[in-house]
C-alpha positions as CSV (number, residue, x, y, z in Angstrom):
1,M,-71.0,15.3,63.0
2,A,-67.3,14.9,62.0
3,F,-66.1,15.6,58.6
4,D,-63.1,13.8,57.1
5,Y,-61.3,16.6,55.6
6,Q,-58.2,15.8,53.4
7,V,-55.6,18.4,52.8
8,P,-55.1,18.8,49.0
9,A,-51.7,18.1,47.7
10,V,-49.7,21.2,47.3
11,P,-48.4,21.7,43.7
12,A,-44.7,21.7,43.5
13,E,-42.8,24.3,41.6
14,N,-42.5,22.0,38.5
15,G,-46.3,21.5,38.4
16,L,-46.4,18.1,40.0
17,S,-48.0,17.2,43.3
18,E,-45.7,16.3,46.2
19,P,-46.6,12.5,46.2
20,T,-46.1,12.4,42.4
21,Q,-42.9,14.3,42.6
22,Q,-41.6,12.0,45.3
23,A,-42.4,9.0,43.2
24,K,-40.6,10.5,40.2
25,E,-37.6,11.2,42.4
26,A,-37.6,7.7,43.7
27,E,-37.7,6.3,40.2
28,V,-34.8,8.3,38.9
29,P,-32.0,6.5,40.9
30,Q,-33.4,3.2,39.8
31,R,-33.3,4.1,36.1
32,S,-29.9,5.8,36.4
33,G,-28.5,2.7,38.0
34,T,-30.0,0.4,35.4
35,A,-28.7,2.2,32.3
36,P,-25.0,1.9,33.2
37,A,-25.4,-1.8,33.9
38,E,-27.1,-2.3,30.5
39,N,-24.3,-0.3,28.8
40,R,-21.7,-2.4,30.5
41,R,-23.4,-5.7,29.4
42,S,-23.6,-4.3,25.8
43,K,-20.0,-3.4,25.8
44,I,-19.0,-6.8,27.2
45,W,-20.9,-8.6,24.5
46,G,-19.5,-6.3,21.9
47,Y,-16.0,-6.9,23.0
48,L,-16.6,-10.7,23.1
49,G,-17.9,-10.6,19.5
50,L,-15.0,-8.5,18.4
51,A,-12.5,-10.9,20.1
52,L,-14.2,-13.9,18.5
53,A,-14.2,-12.3,15.0
54,T,-10.5,-11.3,15.4
55,L,-9.6,-14.8,16.5
56,I,-11.4,-16.4,13.5
57,V,-9.6,-14.1,11.1
58,A,-6.2,-13.9,12.8
59,L,-5.7,-17.6,13.7
60,P,-5.3,-18.9,10.1
61,L,-3.1,-16.0,9.2
62,Y,-0.9,-16.7,12.3
63,F,-0.7,-20.4,11.4
64,V,0.4,-19.5,7.8
65,L,3.0,-17.1,9.1
66,M,4.4,-19.6,11.6
67,T,4.4,-22.4,9.0
68,S,6.5,-20.3,6.7
69,F,9.3,-20.5,9.4
70,K,9.0,-24.2,10.1
71,T,11.1,-27.1,8.8
72,H,9.5,-30.1,7.1
73,G,9.5,-32.2,10.3
74,D,8.2,-29.4,12.5
75,I,5.2,-28.9,10.2
76,Y,3.9,-32.4,10.8
77,S,4.7,-32.6,14.5
78,N,2.1,-34.1,16.9
79,P,0.8,-32.1,18.8
80,V,0.9,-29.1,16.5
81,S,3.6,-26.6,17.4
82,W,2.4,-23.0,17.4
83,I,5.9,-21.6,17.5
84,P,8.6,-22.8,15.0
85,S,11.2,-25.0,16.6
86,P,13.8,-24.8,15.0
87,F,13.3,-21.4,13.4
88,A,13.8,-21.7,9.6
89,P,13.9,-18.2,7.9
90,E,15.8,-19.9,5.0
91,N,12.5,-20.8,3.5
92,Y,12.2,-17.2,2.2
93,S,15.6,-17.2,0.6
94,Y,14.9,-20.6,-0.9
95,V,11.7,-19.4,-2.5
96,W,13.3,-16.2,-3.8
97,N,16.1,-18.1,-5.4
98,T,14.3,-21.2,-6.6
99,L,11.1,-19.6,-7.8
100,N,12.7,-16.8,-9.7
101,F,10.6,-14.6,-7.5
102,D,11.8,-11.3,-8.9
103,R,10.6,-12.2,-12.4
104,Y,7.1,-13.2,-11.2
105,F,6.9,-10.2,-8.9
106,L,7.8,-7.8,-11.8
107,N,5.1,-9.5,-14.0
108,S,2.5,-9.0,-11.3
109,V,3.4,-5.4,-10.9
110,I,3.2,-4.7,-14.6
111,I,-0.2,-6.5,-14.9
112,T,-1.6,-4.8,-11.8
113,V,-0.4,-1.3,-12.5
114,S,-1.6,-1.5,-16.1
115,L,-5.1,-2.7,-15.1
116,V,-5.4,-0.1,-12.3
117,I,-4.6,2.7,-14.8
118,I,-6.9,1.4,-17.5
119,E,-9.8,0.5,-15.2
120,V,-9.6,3.7,-13.1
121,S,-9.4,5.9,-16.3
122,F,-12.3,4.1,-18.0
123,G,-14.4,4.0,-14.8
124,V,-13.9,7.7,-14.0
125,L,-14.5,9.0,-17.6
126,S,-17.6,6.8,-18.2
127,A,-19.0,7.6,-14.7
128,Y,-18.5,11.3,-15.4
129,A,-20.3,11.0,-18.7
130,F,-23.2,9.0,-17.3
131,A,-23.6,11.4,-14.4
132,F,-23.6,14.8,-16.3
133,I,-24.3,14.2,-20.0
134,R,-27.8,13.6,-21.1
135,F,-28.3,11.8,-24.4
136,P,-31.0,9.5,-25.8
137,G,-30.8,6.0,-24.2
138,S,-28.2,7.0,-21.5
139,S,-30.2,5.3,-18.8
140,L,-30.6,2.1,-20.8
141,L,-26.9,2.1,-21.7
142,F,-26.0,2.6,-18.0
143,F,-28.2,-0.4,-17.0
144,L,-26.6,-2.5,-19.7
145,V,-23.1,-1.6,-18.4
146,I,-24.1,-2.4,-14.8
147,G,-25.7,-5.6,-16.0
148,T,-22.3,-7.0,-16.9
149,L,-21.6,-7.1,-13.1
150,M,-24.2,-9.9,-12.9
151,V,-22.4,-12.1,-15.4
152,P,-19.8,-14.4,-13.8
153,N,-16.3,-14.1,-15.3
154,E,-16.2,-17.9,-15.8
155,I,-19.0,-17.7,-18.4
156,T,-16.9,-15.5,-20.7
157,I,-13.6,-17.4,-20.3
158,I,-14.1,-19.7,-23.2
159,S,-15.0,-17.0,-25.7
160,N,-12.2,-14.7,-24.4
161,Y,-9.7,-17.5,-24.7
162,A,-10.7,-18.3,-28.3
163,L,-10.4,-14.6,-29.2
164,V,-7.0,-14.2,-27.5
165,A,-5.6,-17.4,-29.1
166,Q,-6.9,-16.2,-32.6
167,L,-5.2,-12.9,-32.2
168,G,-1.9,-14.5,-31.1
169,W,-1.9,-12.9,-27.7
170,R,-1.2,-16.0,-25.7
171,N,1.9,-15.6,-23.4
172,T,1.8,-11.8,-23.7
173,F,0.9,-9.1,-21.3
174,T,-1.7,-7.9,-23.8
175,G,-3.5,-11.2,-23.7
176,I,-3.7,-11.0,-19.9
177,I,-4.6,-7.4,-19.5
178,V,-7.1,-6.6,-22.2
179,P,-9.8,-9.2,-21.3
180,L,-9.5,-8.2,-17.6
181,A,-9.8,-4.5,-18.2
182,G,-13.5,-4.4,-19.0
183,V,-15.0,-4.0,-15.5
184,A,-18.1,-2.0,-14.7
185,F,-17.6,-1.7,-11.0
186,G,-15.8,1.6,-11.2
187,T,-18.5,3.1,-13.4
188,F,-21.1,2.2,-10.9
189,L,-19.2,3.4,-7.9
190,M,-17.9,6.7,-9.3
191,R,-21.2,7.6,-11.1
192,N,-23.2,7.3,-7.9
193,H,-20.6,9.4,-6.1
194,F,-20.6,12.1,-8.8
195,R,-24.4,12.3,-8.6
196,S,-24.1,13.0,-4.9
197,L,-21.9,16.1,-5.3
198,P,-23.6,19.5,-4.8
199,K,-24.9,21.0,-8.1
200,E,-24.0,24.5,-7.0
201,I,-20.3,23.7,-7.4
202,F,-20.8,22.7,-11.0
203,E,-22.8,25.8,-11.7
204,A,-20.0,27.9,-10.2
205,A,-17.4,26.1,-12.3
206,T,-19.5,26.8,-15.4
207,M,-19.9,30.5,-14.5
208,D,-16.1,30.6,-14.2
209,G,-15.7,29.3,-17.7
210,A,-14.4,25.8,-16.8
211,G,-14.9,23.3,-19.6
212,F,-15.9,19.6,-19.4
213,F,-12.5,18.1,-18.7
214,R,-11.3,21.1,-16.6
215,T,-14.3,20.7,-14.3
216,L,-13.5,17.0,-14.0
217,F,-9.8,17.4,-13.1
218,K,-9.9,20.7,-11.2
219,V,-13.3,20.4,-9.4
220,V,-14.8,16.9,-9.4
221,L,-11.7,14.6,-8.8
222,P,-10.3,16.7,-5.9
223,M,-13.7,16.4,-4.2
224,S,-13.8,12.7,-4.9
225,W,-10.4,11.7,-3.7
226,P,-11.5,9.3,-0.9
227,T,-13.9,7.4,-3.2
228,L,-11.2,7.4,-6.0
229,M,-8.7,5.9,-3.6
230,A,-11.2,3.2,-2.5
231,F,-11.7,2.4,-6.2
232,V,-7.9,2.2,-6.8
233,L,-7.3,0.0,-3.8
234,I,-10.2,-2.4,-4.6
235,T,-9.0,-2.7,-8.2
236,A,-5.4,-3.2,-7.2
237,V,-6.2,-6.0,-4.7
238,T,-8.6,-7.7,-7.2
239,E,-6.2,-7.7,-10.1
240,W,-3.1,-8.6,-8.0
241,N,-4.9,-11.8,-6.9
242,Q,-6.0,-12.8,-10.4
243,Y,-5.2,-16.5,-11.0
244,L,-7.5,-18.3,-13.4
245,W,-7.2,-16.2,-16.5
246,P,-3.4,-15.7,-16.3
247,F,-3.1,-19.4,-15.7
248,L,-5.0,-20.1,-18.9
249,V,-3.1,-17.7,-21.2
250,S,0.5,-17.9,-19.9
251,D,2.7,-20.9,-20.1
252,T,6.1,-19.4,-19.2
253,E,7.5,-17.1,-16.5
254,K,7.9,-14.3,-19.1
255,V,4.5,-13.0,-18.3
256,A,3.0,-15.2,-15.5
257,P,2.2,-13.4,-12.2
258,L,3.1,-14.5,-8.7
259,Q,0.0,-16.7,-8.3
260,I,1.1,-18.9,-11.1
261,G,4.6,-19.0,-9.7
262,L,3.2,-20.3,-6.4
263,T,1.4,-23.0,-8.2
264,Q,4.7,-24.1,-9.9
265,L,6.4,-24.0,-6.5
266,Q,3.8,-26.3,-5.0
267,D,4.3,-28.6,-8.0
268,V,8.0,-28.7,-7.3
269,E,7.7,-29.1,-3.5
270,G,4.7,-31.5,-3.7
271,L,2.0,-31.6,-1.1
272,T,4.2,-32.3,1.9
273,N,6.7,-29.4,2.2
274,W,4.5,-26.5,3.0
275,G,7.2,-24.3,4.6
276,P,8.4,-22.8,1.3
277,V,4.9,-22.6,-0.1
278,M,3.7,-20.6,2.9
279,A,6.8,-18.4,2.7
280,G,5.9,-17.6,-1.0
281,T,2.3,-16.9,0.1
282,I,3.5,-14.4,2.7
283,L,5.8,-12.7,0.2
284,T,2.9,-12.5,-2.3
285,T,0.6,-10.8,0.2
286,I,3.0,-8.3,1.6
287,P,2.6,-5.7,-1.3
288,M,-1.1,-5.6,-0.9
289,I,-0.9,-5.3,2.9
290,V,1.4,-2.4,2.6
291,L,-0.9,-0.7,0.0
292,F,-3.9,-1.3,2.2
293,L,-2.1,0.3,5.2
294,L,-1.3,3.3,3.1
295,L,-4.8,3.8,1.7
296,Q,-7.1,2.4,4.4
297,K,-8.2,5.8,5.7
298,S,-9.1,7.0,2.3
299,M,-10.8,3.7,1.4
300,I,-13.0,3.9,4.6
301,K,-13.9,7.5,3.9
302,G,-14.7,6.7,0.3
303,L,-16.9,3.6,1.1
304,T,-18.8,5.5,3.8
305,A,-19.2,8.8,1.9
306,G,-22.8,9.8,1.9
307,A,-23.8,7.4,4.6
308,V,-24.5,10.3,7.0
309,K,-26.2,13.5,5.9
310,G,-26.7,16.5,8.0
């Protein structure tokens, strides 16, 4: 009588039988070959998305820049010319001389710098108080301050205009700056950042005898530099681009910012000669582009601070 005897599988060194181990070894090349292919496809789609987003953003900017160097006839050429022919850099000198650009530029600098100083100072001090001072109703007061962010500026324009006109602040820097200075964004941003700082640092500062303001300027702000720079940059760009409120309270070039000057330039040139208007637009955006290039690293660090903990 014959017996069908099967040889048992010999365990491998890693604890797996030989058939199982061979199957595992056969699967490894398949998986290792699939992963790079998936990574390549993911990278290709990522690069395509990046290229599409760049094209959507850069194409209008390129067209504005090229239009600023075009003559009147070249602007309305058919088909559209993507490179100016002839090249007309005199649009920039025309804007500078006709628009009284230096006066409007100085007004914009005064308004923006003043608002940045006021808003950053108020934002840092109020955020520091909300973060580290406990008093009755502090949470309620903080929510009321943050609640102002939910109110559109257009709702308060009529009441602000009536108050400014009553105080005789029309056509003054005070009338432009004061109503724009009350912004709660900085309080919200800086308070959340202050609350994320290690408590041990404040305990050490207290043990060293540091007072309230010394702790702020010697300990807190040096640690909060990226977030503070992000706050400064966002405030500067926002206030530099203010149009509606300065347009309502300023009638002359004595206090009007660059955005109002561009409106007057468009009124002079009409709706056909876009070359000088685009040149004025480029000149208006250059200061903020330079500021962003100088502070972009600090801004990115400030906006992503606390996103990763480890």
